[in-house]
C-alpha positions in Angstrom: -4.1 71.7 -49.3 -6.8 70.2 -47.1 -5.6 68.1 -44.2 -6.2 64.4 -44.0 -7.0 63.2 -40.5 -5.3 60.0 -39.3 -7.7 57.8 -37.3 -7.4 54.8 -35.1 -9.8 52.7 -33.0 -9.2 51.1 -29.6 -11.8 48.8 -28.1 -14.6 46.9 -29.7 -16.6 46.0 -26.7 -19.4 48.5 -27.4 -21.3 47.8 -30.6 -21.8 51.5 -31.2 -18.2 51.6 -32.4 -19.6 50.3 -35.7 -21.8 53.4 -36.2 -18.9 55.7 -35.3 -16.6 54.0 -37.8 -19.2 54.0 -40.5 -19.8 57.8 -40.1 -16.1 58.6 -40.3 -15.7 56.2 -43.3 -18.1 58.4 -45.2 -15.7 61.3 -45.2 -13.0 61.9 -47.9 -10.4 63.5 -45.6 -10.0 60.6 -43.2 -7.2 58.0 -43.3 -7.6 54.8 -41.3 -4.3 53.8 -39.7 -4.7 51.0 -37.2 -6.9 49.4 -34.6 -6.7 47.2 -31.5 -9.1 45.6 -29.0 -8.7 45.5 -25.3 -8.2 42.1 -23.7 -11.4 41.1 -21.9 -11.4 39.8 -18.3 -13.2 36.7 -19.5 -13.2 35.4 -23.1 -16.4 35.6 -25.1 -17.7 32.3 -26.1 -19.0 33.1 -29.6 -18.5 35.6 -32.4 -22.1 36.6 -32.9 -23.4 39.9 -34.4 -22.4 42.9 -32.3 -20.0 40.9 -30.0 -16.5 42.3 -29.8 -15.0 39.7 -32.2 -17.7 40.5 -34.8 -17.2 44.3 -34.3 -13.4 43.9 -34.9 -14.1 41.9 -38.0 -16.2 44.8 -39.3 -13.3 47.2 -38.8 -11.0 45.0 -40.8 -13.3 43.8 -43.6 -16.0 46.6 -44.0 -14.2 49.7 -42.9 -10.9 48.5 -44.2 -8.6 49.5 -41.3 -5.3 48.2 -42.6 -3.4 47.2 -39.4 -4.7 45.3 -36.4 -2.6 45.2 -33.2 -2.9 42.7 -30.4 -1.8 45.4 -27.9 -3.3 48.9 -28.1 -0.3 50.4 -26.2 2.0 49.0 -28.9 -0.2 50.5 -31.5 0.0 53.9 -29.9 3.8 53.7 -29.7 4.2 52.7 -33.3 1.6 54.9 -35.1 0.6 58.6 -35.3 -3.0 59.7 -34.9 -5.0 62.9 -35.1 -8.1 61.2 -33.5 -8.7 57.9 -31.8 -12.1 56.4 -31.3 -12.3 54.2 -28.2 -15.1 51.9 -27.2 -13.8 49.4 -24.6 -15.7 48.2 -21.6 -17.2 51.1 -19.7 -14.8 50.4 -16.7 -11.7 50.8 -18.9 -12.5 54.2 -20.4 -10.1 56.0 -18.0 -7.2 53.6 -18.6 -7.5 53.8 -22.4 -8.1 57.6 -22.5 -5.0 58.2 -20.5 -2.9 56.2 -22.9 -4.3 57.9 -26.0 -4.0 61.4 -24.6 -0.4 60.7 -23.6 0.4 60.1 -27.3 -1.1 63.4 -28.3 -4.2 62.3 -30.1 -7.7 63.7 -29.7 -10.3 61.3 -28.3 -13.8 60.3 -29.1 -15.8 57.7 -27.0 -19.4 56.5 -26.9 -21.9 57.1 -24.2 -21.8 56.7 -21.2 -18.7 58.8 -20.6 -17.4 56.2 -18.0 -18.5 53.8 -15.4 -18.0 56.3 -12.6 -17.3 60.0 -12.0 -13.8 59.3 -10.8 -13.0 57.6 -14.2 -14.6 60.4 -16.1 -12.4 62.9 -14.2 -9.4 60.8 -15.0 -10.2 61.0 -18.7 -10.8 64.8 -18.6 -7.6 65.5 -16.7 -5.6 63.4 -19.1 -6.9 65.3 -22.1 -6.2 68.7 -20.4 -2.7 67.7 -19.3 -1.7 66.6 -22.8 -3.4 69.5 -24.7 -5.9 67.3 -26.6 -9.7 67.3 -26.8 -12.1 64.7 -25.5 -15.5 64.2 -27.0 -18.4 61.9 -26.0 -21.0 60.8 -28.6 -24.7 60.5 -27.9 -27.0 58.9 -30.5 -29.7 61.2 -29.1 -27.7 64.3 -30.2 -28.5 63.4 -33.8 -32.3 63.3 -33.3 -33.6 66.5 -34.8 -36.8 66.5 -32.7 -34.7 66.2 -29.5 -32.9 69.4 -30.6 -36.1 71.1 -31.7 -37.6 70.5 -28.2 -34.7 72.4 -26.7 -35.3 75.3 -29.0 -39.0 75.4 -28.2 -38.2 75.1 -24.5 -35.8 78.1 -24.7 -38.5 80.1 -26.5 -40.8 79.5 -23.6 -43.2 77.2 -25.3 -44.2 75.3 -22.1 -43.2 77.9 -19.5 -41.0 77.0 -16.7 -39.6 73.4 -17.0 -40.3 71.5 -13.8 -39.8 67.8 -14.9 -37.9 65.8 -17.5 -38.9 62.2 -18.0 -36.9 59.6 -19.9 -37.4 55.9 -20.5 -34.9 53.8 -22.4 -34.8 50.1 -22.9 -35.0 46.9 -24.9 -34.6 43.2 -24.3 -30.9 44.0 -23.6 -27.6 44.1 -25.5 -27.2 41.3 -28.0 -30.9 40.4 -27.8 -32.1 41.2 -31.3 -30.3 39.9 -34.4 -27.2 38.7 -32.6 -26.9 35.4 -34.4 -24.1 33.0 -35.3 -23.8 29.5 -36.9 -24.8 26.7 -34.6 -23.2 23.3 -34.2 -25.3 21.9 -37.0 -24.6 24.8 -39.3 -27.9 26.5 -38.8 -28.1 30.2 -37.7 -29.0 30.5 -34.1 -29.5 33.4 -31.7 -26.9 34.0 -29.0 -27.8 32.0 -25.8 -28.1 33.3 -22.3 -24.8 31.5 -21.4 -23.1 33.2 -24.3 -24.5 36.6 -23.2 -23.2 35.9 -19.7 -19.7 35.7 -21.0 -19.8 39.3 -22.4 -18.9 42.4 -20.4 -22.4 43.8 -20.7 -23.8 41.6 -17.9 -21.1 42.1 -15.3 -20.9 45.0 -12.9 -17.1 45.0 -12.6 -16.8 45.9 -16.2 -19.4 48.6 -16.2 -22.2 46.6 -17.5 -25.9 47.0 -16.6 -29.0 48.8 -17.7 -28.5 51.8 -15.5 -25.3 52.9 -17.1 -26.6 51.8 -20.6 -29.9 53.7 -20.6 -30.2 56.1 -17.6 -27.1 57.8 -19.1 -29.3 59.2 -21.9 -31.7 60.6 -19.4 -28.9 62.2 -17.3 -27.5 63.9 -20.4 -30.8 65.1 -21.7 -32.1 66.3 -18.3 -28.9 68.3 -17.6 -29.1 69.8 -21.1 -32.8 70.7 -21.0 -32.9 71.9 -17.3 -29.7 74.0 -17.9 -28.3 73.8 -14.4 -26.4 71.3 -12.3 -28.2 68.6 -10.4 -28.3 68.5 -6.7 -29.1 65.0 -5.6 -30.3 61.6 -6.9 -32.0 58.5 -5.6 -31.4 55.2 -7.5 -32.9 51.7 -7.6 -31.5 48.9 -9.6 -32.2 45.1 -9.8 -31.5 42.0 -11.8 -34.9 40.4 -12.5 -34.4 38.5 -15.8 -30.6 38.2 -16.5 -29.3 35.9 -13.8 -26.5 34.7 -16.1 -24.7 37.9 -15.1 -24.5 40.1 -11.9 -25.2 43.5 -13.5 -28.6 45.2 -13.2 -31.2 44.7 -16.0 -33.7 47.3 -14.6 -33.1 50.6 -12.9 -34.7 53.9 -12.0 -33.0 57.1 -11.0 -34.8 60.2 -9.7 -32.9 63.5 -9.9 -33.4 66.8 -8.0 -32.3 70.0 -9.7 -32.6 73.3 -7.9 -35.8 74.1 -9.8 -36.8 70.8 -11.5 -37.0 67.0 -11.2 -36.0 64.2 -13.6 -37.1 60.6 -13.7 -34.8 58.3 -15.6 -35.9 54.7 -16.3 -33.8 51.9 -17.8 -34.7 48.3 -18.8 -33.2 45.3 -20.5 -36.5 43.4 -20.0 -38.9 45.3 -22.2 -40.8 43.8 -25.1 -42.8 47.0 -25.7 -42.7 50.2 -23.7 -46.4 50.8 -24.2 -45.9 54.6 -23.7 -43.8 57.2 -25.3 -40.2 56.9 -24.2 -39.6 60.6 -24.6 -37.9 62.6 -23.5 -41.1 64.2 -22.1 -40.8 67.8 -20.8 -43.4 69.2 -18.4 -43.7 72.9 -17.9 -46.1 75.1 -16.0 -47.8 76.1 -19.2 -47.5 73.0 -21.4 -46.0 69.6 -22.2 -43.7 68.4 -24.9 -43.1 64.8 -26.0 -40.5 63.7 -28.4 -41.9 60.8 -30.4 -42.2 59.3 -33.9 -44.9 59.9 -36.5 -44.8 58.1 -39.8 -41.2 57.1 -39.1 -40.0 60.6 -38.5 -39.1 62.3 -35.2 -41.5 65.0 -34.1 -42.3 67.1 -31.0 -45.8 66.8 -29.7 -46.6 70.2 -28.1 -49.6 70.7 -25.9 -50.0 74.3 -24.7 -52.6 74.9 -22.0 -55.1 72.5 -20.3 -57.4 70.8 -22.8 -55.5 72.1 -25.9 -55.2 70.0 -29.0 -51.6 68.8 -29.6 -49.5 70.2 -32.3 -46.9 68.1 -34.0 -43.7 69.9 -34.9 -41.0 68.4 -37.1 -37.4 68.6 -36.0 -35.4 71.2 -37.9 -32.8 69.9 -40.3 -29.5 69.5 -38.7 -26.8 72.1 -39.8 -25.5 71.2 -43.2 -22.1 69.6 -43.0 -22.6 68.9 -39.3 -25.3 66.2 -39.5 -23.3 63.3 -38.1 -20.8 62.9 -35.3 -18.0 62.5 -37.8 -18.9 65.7 -39.6 -19.2 67.6 -36.4 -15.8 66.6 -35.0 -14.0 67.2 -38.2 -15.7 70.6 -38.7 -14.6 71.5 -35.2 -11.0 70.4 -35.8 -11.0 72.3 -39.1 -12.6 75.6 -38.0 -12.4 75.7 -34.2 -16.2 76.2 -34.0 -17.7 74.7 -30.8 -19.2 71.2 -31.0 -22.7 70.6 -29.9 -22.7 71.1 -26.1 -23.7 67.5 -25.3 -20.4 66.3 -26.9 -18.2 68.4 -24.7 -16.2 66.8 -21.9 -17.1 69.2 -19.2 -20.8 68.9 -19.9 -20.4 65.2 -19.8 -18.8 65.3 -16.4 -22.0 66.8 -15.1 -24.1 64.0 -16.7 -21.7 61.4 -15.3 -22.0 63.0 -11.8 -25.8 62.4 -12.0 -25.3 58.7 -12.9 -22.6 58.3 -10.3 -24.9 59.6 -7.5 -27.7 57.3 -8.8 -25.3 54.3 -8.6 -24.1 55.2 -5.1 -27.7 55.6 -4.0 -28.7 52.2 -5.3 -26.0 50.7 -3.1 -26.6 52.8 0.0 -30.3 53.0 -0.1 -30.1 56.7 0.6 -30.5 59.9 -1.3 -27.0 60.8 -2.5 -25.6 64.3 -3.4 -24.5 64.9 -6.9 -20.9 65.9 -6.8 -20.0 69.2 -8.3 -17.4 68.1 -10.9 -16.6 71.6 -12.0 -14.2 72.4 -9.1 -12.4 69.1 -9.8 -11.0 70.1 -13.2 -10.0 73.7 -12.7 
């Protein structure tokens, strides 16, 4: 008889929790058990779309999670889980992961892995100590063209890779479609004051554009380059979001032994004006992941002056096309998950971010800590 997996959710700070829940709700062998939010340092002022109160409401009303606890630790004491999704503030990933692991459940969180390398190590050690598995989801993992670019790279399509470029951004979290009823009953967009009450715009809770968007570049650069980073230099600033103290723009440059990466992040961008990538530069060609007619493709240019070729991403493996299918397939069969989801890989991506954050504070080039020796 096929196993039914008992699922719970802790933390509704990150709106990506909605996609994770939606994907698992598509499966027949999943049973929702309970959920709980973390208690924020400062209360949010409004329940607008994608705020934590709104996200929790989706869990109750759309996903149909039957029990909601006020205290996630009480929930873990009272219930049994096979897997717990956790999406609290970035700064609380370590705390929550330790609690889940101690109760014997596997763990799935959303990018970035944590707000710091020390917290990421805390998570990984907790999973190892309790014999459970920790996974980190990346929306980019489910882009077929991003995967196709890796295949082409490994086949030698552009020769030796010497630079990865990534640009990610928007007008910031809660900027588009985050609406709520106004005083007069009309629908209004969330205000700057209301945004400022959310964790996203405060450094102490792990907010900021660097963690939000440079994390993608750190993950992809590490995956494409295929070796650990050596050093990073970071710059960050708050230009347009003075209602919080977190950065809304950042750049991190990364040195690998045989390649460079440039990671850009913004919460101030109306239109990027250029392909956001990733863009891969090799000594014999260039690849750009972009969209044509609404579909992800790889633009491949081989040789100086050559006409570009547009290559569609391969279809993702049947039965492993979403994060939910991938995790359940792994738990059922023992087959490895995609490498970008593995905890140890994510420690290396987090180490890049961590060096970039330290550099932005020190004003100096910072070494990327080798996390591999820290976990045995």
